[in-house]
N, C-alpha and C positions, 0 to 999 in steps of 0.2 A: 277278573280275579288275577292278581299279580303273585308270583312266587319269589322268595328270596332264599339264599343259602347262607347259613352262618356255620363256619367250620373251624373250630378250635383244635390245635394239635397238628403234628406233622403229617400223619396218615390221612386225617380229613383234609388237610390242605391240598394234598396230592389229588384226592378223588375229586374234590370240588373244582379245582383248577382244571383237571382233565375233562370234567363234565362240561364246564363253561367254554373251554377251547373247542371241544370236538362238536357240541350239539348246538350252541348258540341258540338256545330256546327262546322264542319271543316272549314267552310268559315269564321268563326270568330276566332277559336282557343282561345288564352287567351287575345285577344286585347279588353279588357273591362276595362275602366278607371272610377273609382268612384271618385267623387269630392264632397267636403263639405267645409262649412265655420266654423265648430266646431268639435273637436276631438270626443266629446262624441256621435255625431249623427252616426258615423261609427264605434264605439267600438262594439264589439261583443254582450255585454250585453245590448245595447240600440237598435241597428238597426237589428240585424241578430239573436238574441237569439231564437225568436220563430221558425225561419227556421231550426236552429241547433236542436231544440226539435223535429222538424218533421222528420228530417233526420240527424243521427249522422254523415254521411259522408260529410254534408256540411261544417262542422267545419274544417275538414281536407283540404277541397277544398279552404276554406277562408284563411287558413294559407299559402297555396301556392300562393294566388294572393294579399297578403297584399302590395306587391310592387306597386300595381295598384291603390293604394288609395292616393289621393291627398288632403291635407287639406290647403285651401288657405285663404287669406284675414289676416287682422291685428286685427280684433275683436275677443276676446276669446268666446264671447256669440253668434257668428253667425249672420245671417242676420235678425233674429227676425221676420220672416213672412213679411218682407218689401222688395218687388223686387227691389227698388232702391238701397238698401244697398247690396243686392246680386249682382247688377251690379257693384256697385263701388268697392266692394271686389275683383271682378274678374279683374277689370281694374288696381287696385293696386298691384295684384299679378300675372298678366298675365304671366310675365316671367317664374314663377314657373309652372303655368298650361301648358304653351308651352313646358316646359322641359319634363313633364309627357307625354304629347300628343306625342312628338317626340319619346318616347320610344316605342310607339305602332308600329312604322315602317310603318306609312301610306304612300302609294305612290300616285302619281298624280291621277291615274285612279281608285283608290279604293273608297269605300263607307264608310262614317260615319254616324251613326244613333245617334242623340242626343235624349235623353229621359229626359223629365221634368214633374213633377206634377205642373200644371199651377198655382194652387192656393197658392203655397208656395213662400217663399222669395229667398232662395239660387238658386234653379234651374230656376224659372221663370225669376229671374234677370239676372243670369249669362249666361245661355245657348245662348240666342240671341246675346249677345255680343261676346261669344266665337266663334259662327258660323261666325259673321261678321269679326272677326279678322283672322280667319283660311281659309276663302273662296278662297283667292288667291293661297293657297296651296292644297286645296281639291276640286276636280271636282264635287264630289257628296255628298252633306250634307243634309241628310233627318232629320226631327224632328217628335218625337212622343210626343204630348202634352196631358197629362191626366187631363181632366176637373173634378171640384170638385164634391163632393156629393151635393144632393139637400138640405141637412141640414146644410151646412156649412155657416159661417159668411160672412158679406158684404166684408170684406178685401180680403177674398179668391177670390170673383168673380171680385173685383178691379184688383187684381194681374193677374187674368185670361185674362180680356179684354186687359190689357197693354201687357200681355205676347203673346197673339195671334198677336197683332198689330206688335210687335217688332220681332217676329219670321217670319212673312210675309215680312215685310220691316224694314230696320235699317238704320238710317241716309239718308232717302229718297231713298234708294236702295233696290231692292229685296234681300231677305236674305236666308232663307231655300229653297232648291230646291223643297222640298215637305214637307207639313205639314199634319200629320195625327192626328185626334182628336179622343179621346176615353174618354167617361164619366164614372166615377166610378159607379154612380147610374144606368145608363143603363146596364152596365156589371152585377151588383148586381141583376137586375130584370130578366135579361136573365137566370141567373143561379138559380134564386128563392132561393137566400141564406137565411137560417133561423138560421144559427149559432148564439149562444148566445154570444160568446166572440168577442170583436172587432178584436183581432189579427187573429182569423180564418176567419172571414169575409174578412179582407184585404187580407189575404193569398189566399183565393179562388179567389178573384178578380184579384190578380196579377198573378195567375196561368193562367187565361184566357187571360190576356194581353200578356203574353209571347208567347202564342199560335199564337196570331196575329202577333207578331214579326217573329215568325218561318215561317208562311204562307207567309209573305212579302218576305222573303229571299229565300224560297224553289224553286221558278221557275228558279233560277240561279244555283241550285245545281244538285246533282245526282239524277237520276229518272225522271227528267223533260222532258216530250215529246215535249214540245215547250217552249223554253227559253223566259222569259220576262226580257230582259236585264235592268240593272240599267237605261240606258239612256231611255228606253221605258217608264219608270215611270214618267220622268219629262220633256223631250225635247219638245215633242209636246204640253203638257199642258202649258209649259212655254212660247211657242210661242203664246198661246192664253191668257196669263197672268192669268193662273190658277195655284194655288199652294196648295189648301186645299182639303183634302180627308178624308173620314171616313169609317170604315169597317162595313159590314153587314156579320154575321157568322152563320154557323150551324155546329157544331162539334160532333163527336162521333155518326154518323149515321150508321145504319146497311146496308151494301152494297147488301145484299139480298133483302132488302125492297124497297130502295129508287132509283128511276131513276135520271138521271141528271136533267131532267126537274123539278122534285119535289125537289131536293137538292137546286136549285137555288131559287126556290119560298120559301123554308123554311129559307134560308139565308137572303132573303129580309125582312122577318117578324122580323129579329133580328138586327136592326141597333144599334151600340154601341155609337152613339152620337145623340143629339136631333136635327134632321134635317128631312125634307121632302124628302124622297128618289125619289119622282116623280119630283123633281127639278134637279136631277143630270144629267150632260150632257156627263159623261164619265165613264168608268168602267174597272177595271182590275179583272178578274175572276180566281181564283186559286182553283183547286180541288185536294186534296191529297188522293189517293185511294190505297187499298191494292194491291201490286204488282201482286198477283194472278189474280185479277179481271181485270187488265190492260192487263196482258199477254194473258188472254182468250179472250179479245176484248169486255168484258162487258162494260168497260168505255174505250172510245178511244178519241184521240185528235180531230179527224175529228168530231166526234159526238158532242163533247163539243163545237167546233167552231160553228156547225150549230145550236145547242140549244142556245148558247149564243147570236147569231144574233137574233133568234126569241124572246128571253127574252128581249134583248135590245130594239127591235122594239116595244115591249109591254109596257116596264116600263121606258125607259129613255126619256128625253126631245128630241124630233126630232129623236128618234131611237138611240141617242148617237152620238156625233161628234168623239168619240175615244173609242176603245174597244180592249183589249187583252185578251187572254184566255190561261191558261196553265194548263195540266194535269200532276201530278207528281205521280209516282209510288213510294210506300213506304212499309216499312215492317210492318206497323201497321194493325190492323184488321178492323177499322172502316174507314168511309169517312168523311173528313173534307172539308168544303167549306168557302171560304172567298171571298166577293165581295167588292172590294175597290172602293167606289163611289167618283167622283170628281165633282167640279164646281157647287155644289148644293148651294141653297139660304142659307144665313146666319140668315134668319129671326127668325127661332125658337130658335137658340142659343142666339142671341141677346136680344130677348124679354124675354127669361128665366133669363138672367144675368144682364141686364142693370139697372134695378131698384135698385138692391144692389150696383152696380157699382156707380151709381150716388149718392146714399145715403152716401156712403163712401167718395166719391170725395168732397162732400160738407162740409165733416167734417175735411178735411185735413187743416193744417196750414202752409204747405210749408216748413216744417223743413228739409225735405230730398229732395222731388220731387216737382218741382214748377208746378203751375197751367199752365204755358205756355208749359212745357214739356209734360203734360197730354193732353192738348188740341191739340198739334201736332200729338200725337199718335192717339187720336180720328180721326183727319182728315185724316190721313193715312189709318186707317181702314175703315173709311166711303167711301173713294175713291175706295178701294179695293172691298168693298161691292157693290157699285154702278156699278163697272164694271162687277161684277159677275151677277147682276140682268139684266143688259143690254145684257150680253152674253146669258143667259137663254132665254130671250125674243126673241132675234135675231134668235137663233136656232129653237125656237118654231114657229116663223113666217114663216121661210124658209121652214120648214117641212109641215106647214098647208096651205101655200099659193100656188100660181100658178107660183112662180118664176121659178121653175125647167122646167115646161113645156115650158115656153117662151124661156128659155136658150136652151133646146133641140131643139126647132123649129128652132132657129137661125143657128144650125149647117147644117140644110138641105134646107135652103132657097137658 
């Protein structure tokens, strides 16, 4: 199973290049496509200069992958933080985008991970359209959406709400097979970032985001004691109409100190998006541990399965309708944990973003995006949210009610 990354927009360009340069994952190799609507955004002095200053080898790596950079659209000034322009530019130049995408050599059963900073224009506008156009050729198209910082302007939150809606559904059809949400401010608080320069703050946050990407991919690679296949990530959730997830993490733990039980509890304390973890209905649990500790049986797949069940019974709605666990042996010295929670309530995310969304919406003059189109996106997202809330309540009622006892009794009558 091969993975590829498609990253439109400057923020996604930085994240994707950093991942490629730092991890060199054999499941991805060089299949990383950076897209943008303006040349200056992907010029080394603009987008990647700070990375080059951190590691001189990155510039050499960049020179080898310049052929993976696609500048699309007809506007020399780019999308201007307007998602609709980003979408229109992708529509105008999709033939060029498709040419670059085809050069990745993606086959029908492979996985494509699309990355976008949802508050921007190019990525938030183009990625949903690109996924929609390529879905007939790609069986597995995941999306990682980076939510804005707390301090960003209203237009960013407007772009974010529209982007989430379009990544979940596009033209009245389900779009991304899985949407993973990570918020910059939540990552910053987890890291307790105190760096004075903006560049270093962003770099630290991006370093943590690429670890999430690596954890997502690791159960399908070498060292996995139980594989989480790509289909495991989305097939059953899709049958329940669930596509949204967010990670909880605990990285860099001492294997001499932390038990598996403690590691899962530690991860739950650090969600990377604003949501109530108690409303989640499903979980994918990935533990990457030093090979030495796995070989000695200190960490085992059977132990992780048992502890994961106890953890899910305690923390997930109804004990969780779906749970997968994977222990991965690695050459690293520390233990990393990621719990990817799905099906949770959107209440906290929407209550945080909607005020600014509506303030910006009311200021629009329909020069680019019409009120009718925005209203349709709202309705699509409202339907998805309503279905999510209904599913949470149904699972909770089944767990707490007497329905099972009645069903069990009917088998022996």
